[in-house]
C-alpha positions in Angstrom: -3.0 29.1 26.8 -0.1 30.0 24.4 -0.2 29.5 20.7 1.9 26.3 20.9 -0.5 24.7 23.4 -3.5 25.7 21.3 -1.9 24.1 18.2 -1.2 20.9 20.1 -4.8 20.8 21.3 -6.2 21.4 17.8 -4.0 18.5 16.5 -5.3 16.2 19.2 -8.9 17.1 18.3 -8.5 16.4 14.6 -9.9 12.9 13.9 -8.0 10.8 11.5 -9.7 10.0 8.2 -9.9 6.5 6.9 -9.9 5.7 3.2 -8.7 3.9 0.1 -5.5 5.0 -1.8 -3.5 4.0 -4.8 0.1 4.0 -5.6 0.4 4.4 -9.4 3.3 3.7 -11.7 2.9 6.4 -14.3 5.3 4.6 -16.7 3.4 1.4 -17.1 0.0 2.2 -15.4 0.3 -0.5 -12.8 -1.4 0.3 -9.4 -1.4 -0.9 -5.8 -4.7 -0.4 -4.0 -4.7 -0.2 -0.3 -6.6 1.2 2.6 -5.7 2.8 5.9 -7.6 4.0 9.0 -5.4 7.1 8.9 -4.8 8.7 5.5 -2.1 10.9 7.0 0.0 7.7 7.2 0.4 7.7 3.4 3.7 9.6 3.9 4.8 6.5 5.6 4.2 4.4 2.5 6.4 6.7 0.5 9.1 6.5 3.2 8.9 2.7 3.1 9.5 2.8 -0.7 12.3 5.3 -0.3 14.0 3.1 2.3 13.5 -0.1 0.4 11.3 -1.7 3.1 8.0 -2.0 1.2 6.5 -5.5 1.8 5.2 -5.6 -1.8 8.4 -6.7 -3.6 7.1 -6.1 -7.2 6.3 -2.5 -6.3 9.5 -2.0 -4.5 11.5 -3.4 -7.5 9.8 -1.1 -10.0 10.2 1.9 -7.6 13.9 1.3 -7.6 13.9 0.7 -11.4 11.8 3.6 -12.5 12.5 6.1 -9.7 10.3 8.0 -7.3 9.3 10.6 -9.9 7.5 7.8 -11.8 5.0 7.2 -9.0 1.9 9.0 -7.7 0.2 8.3 -4.4 -3.4 9.5 -4.3 -6.5 9.0 -2.2 -9.3 7.3 -4.1 -12.1 7.7 -1.6 -12.5 8.8 2.0 -14.6 6.6 4.3 -17.8 8.4 5.3 -18.6 7.6 8.9 -22.2 7.2 10.0 -23.4 9.9 12.3 -25.6 7.7 14.4 -25.7 4.1 15.5 -23.0 1.5 15.6 -20.3 1.9 12.9 -17.5 -0.7 12.4 -14.9 1.4 10.6 -12.6 -1.5 9.9 -15.4 -3.5 8.2 -16.6 -0.5 6.3 -13.1 0.3 5.1 -12.6 -3.4 4.0 -15.8 -3.2 1.9 -14.7 0.1 0.4 -11.3 -1.3 -0.5 -13.0 -4.4 -2.0 -15.1 -2.1 -4.2 -12.0 -0.4 -5.6 -10.2 -3.7 -6.1 -13.3 -4.9 -8.1 -13.4 -1.7 -10.1 -9.7 -1.4 -11.0 -8.7 -5.1 -11.0 -5.0 -4.3 -10.1 -3.7 -7.8 -10.6 -1.0 -9.3 -12.8 0.0 -7.0 -15.6 -2.4 -4.3 -14.3 -1.1 -3.9 -10.8 0.7 -5.0 -7.7 -2.2 -6.5 -5.7 -2.6 -10.3 -5.4 -5.9 -11.9 -6.1 -7.5 -13.6 -3.2 
């Protein structure tokens, strides 16, 4: 097997990590809390903002107003998967996101999330 094939095989074997992230406005401190089953997809969130296609209009507006350099995207917590027994990753990820929403309260003047 050549090096290219080995690298492709290694990429296929790497399991995606799920977790909770935040997009933070460093000018006013507002944050958006979100979760994803694949943390590698966070580059896609940055791309959405750069292209102006982010569904969260308040965040998109401030991205355009303050500029990309005024925002940080960071992982808050990686979902730890159980080694044995049944594990519902989607449900566990939802609970993890709820924990961070409760902790940071990113609503109104503090963030871009909507209260449920």
